[in-house]
N, C-alpha and C positions, 0 to 999 in steps of 0.2 A: 520604404525610405532610404533608411539609415544604409550609410557608408563607411569606408574605413575611415582613419586618422586625416585622412586629405579632405575628405566629405567634398568631392565634387557635385555634388546634386544633382546626380544622374537619374532619382526617381521625380516620381509625381503619387501622392495619397489618389488622385483620380480614379486610375484604374480601380482599384481596389475601393473606392466609395461606390462605384459604378454598380460593380459585381456586388456589393452586399445589398445595394438597391434594391436590384434586379433578386436577389436571393430573397430576400425580406418580402420582396412584395410577391412570389411564389409562394413561399411558408407560412409568412410569417416572422419577423425577428427574435421573438422568444425561443426560438430553436433552432439558432444558429450560432455553433462553438467556436471558439478563437482559442488556440493552445497557442500557447509560447515557444513549444518544444513537444518534441517525444523519443520512442526510443529509435525510431526510426530517419528521423531530422535532427538536422543539429541543433545546438543548442543558440539561444540569443547571442553568447557571449561566444563568437567564432571568429576564427581567423584573424582581420583586421577591426572586425568590430570589440571594444573593449570596453570595459566594466564602466567607463565615465559617460555610455553611451544609454547602460541599461534602464536609469530612472525613466529616463522619456516614456520610454517604449512601456515598462510598465504604468506610467499614467495614462497613456494609452489604450492600454490593453483593459483595466478596470473602469472607463469610463465610456467606451465607445458599446453601443446599447446589443451585444453578444453577451453571448456567456464564456466569460475567462475560464480558460482551466489552465494550471499550475502544472507542470512537470516537474518532479523533484529535482531539488538541488537551483533551480533557477531561481528562486526565491532570495539566495546567496549570491549569485551570480557565478555557477560552477559555468567552468568553460568546457568546450568541445576540444577534447583531447586527440589529438591528431595522430597517423603511423602509430597504430594499436595493430595487436594480432588478430586475424581471423578467427571469430570464436563464433561456433553454430550459426558460420554460413552470412555472418556481418559485414562482410566486403560485397559488395552490389556490383562492382565493377572497378577500373582502373582510377575511377576518379572518386568513390566515396567508399568509405568502412562506418557503417553505424557505430560500432563500436566506441566511436569517441564521442557519443552520450550517453554510455551506459556503464562509467566508471562510480567506484565506488561511495556514497553518498559522503560528505567530509564535515562531520560532526564536530570534531578538534579537532587542533594541531599536533603534530608528532606522527609516529608511526602508527599506520592502522586506520589513521583521520577519527578516531571512535569508532569506524566502521566494523572492524573483525581485531582480535588479537592474534589471529593467524600469520607464519610469516607470510612474507609478500606473494614468494612461488606459490601458495595456494589460493590467492586471491581470484576468481573469473576474469576480474579484471584490475589492472596496476591502477593503482590511484594516479591521479593527476601531479606528475613529478614536478611542475612548479612551486619553489619553496615560497611563492606569497600567496597560494592557492587560498581561496576563501573558506573559514569556516563557519559553523552555526553558532558554535561557544564564542567566538572572538565578536560575533555582529549582533547578538545578543547583549553583549556588553557594553555596545558603542550605538548611540540612540541615533547618529546620522547614517546608519548603515542602511543597505538596501534591506534587507530583511525587514527591520522597523517601518521602511517605506512602504514598502509591499504591507504589513500587518494595517496601516496606516489607510491603505489603499481601500482595502479591506470592508475597512470600518466605515471610510467615508461613504463607499458604494454601497454599505447595509442602511445605512442613516438617513441618506438623502435616495427618495423612490424614481427623483427624474433619473439618476446615474443609471438605474437596473434596466431590464428588459420590456417590463411593465407600461401600460398606457401612459403612466404621467411622465413617462421620457421623452421622447420625439429626440428628433436628430435632425440639424439644421447646419451642415456645412459652407463656414463663413469663406473660407478658404483651403484651396487641394494644394497649394505650392507649399514654401515653407516660409513663414512655420505652419504648420497645419492648426487652422483654430475651426472648432466648433462647439454648436449650443444643444444643450440636454436639457430639456422643458423648453420655461421661459425666464430662465435665473442663471444657471449655471452654464459659465464656457471653460473648453478645454484649450490649452493652447500648447501643442508639442513641436519643439525644433530639432531637428534630428541629424542640424549640421554641424558643424565644426565653427561655423560663424556668425554674428546676429544677422537676423532675420527680420524684415518688416511686412507687415502686410493691410494692406487699407481696409476697414470696411465701411459700411453706412449702417452704423447701430451706435448712433451718440449714447443712448443706455446704457451702455458698457462700461464708459469712463468711470461709472462708480463703481464696478464690480470689485471686492476685497478678494484677496488672497484666501483661501481655506489652505493650501498645500501647494508646494513648489518653486521654485526659485529660477531668477534670473528674466521673469517676464513680467512685462508693463504696458497695459492698456490705457488709451484715450479715447475723444470721442471720435477720434475718424482712425488710429490708427492701433496696431499691435506688434510690438515689440519683444522677440525672444532672444536672448542670449545663446553662446555654444551650449548644444544640448539643455536649452534652458524647456522646463516642463511647467502649467499651474494650473491647478484650477480653481478658478475663479468665482463668489458669487454675486449676483446683486441682489 
């Protein structure tokens, strides 16, 4: 669903939700793996998709009833680096080079990013040249960082059986437009807004008005509507 900074709302979650439902019916939801990226596909932070959009994406990843899979560096928002050299067949054609997802892990600021003390020309692939690139050390020190959010989401999923793949979970999609809203179990509401503007969805579940935020920001719920601010997300419990 996510788009660039202009967020033209070109997507819908319906296609994905329908495909997930069909796959779960065929083989069981507990066996469906949902990766954010891997060495062959672009990272979440790629092109016009920017860091501000990532928290909502991770809120979805860890609350949907599939098995979340984290590729290295996604937990700090490493970006897909374009225009890299062709290394070991990384170029798949004129429009895509997989090397952009394979750059060194960014452990700390400074030369080598804590990954290696070797000269830059000895690196398998170069570091992300962006001077503002994220790193683990800085995000460990910042309680509001993406790294801490990912840790909180992992802990939340572990502590609430409804958010897992087991029988306690279940799934009821309340809105497959903007914002995406769904129930896990009978008491956990998840709201994700990948749009850069405030979105509102009606619902017919008045009991959700008592749902209290457990994690997230920019979301409010009343007896008949769910409202989410730009890139807002929340996990709420009634």
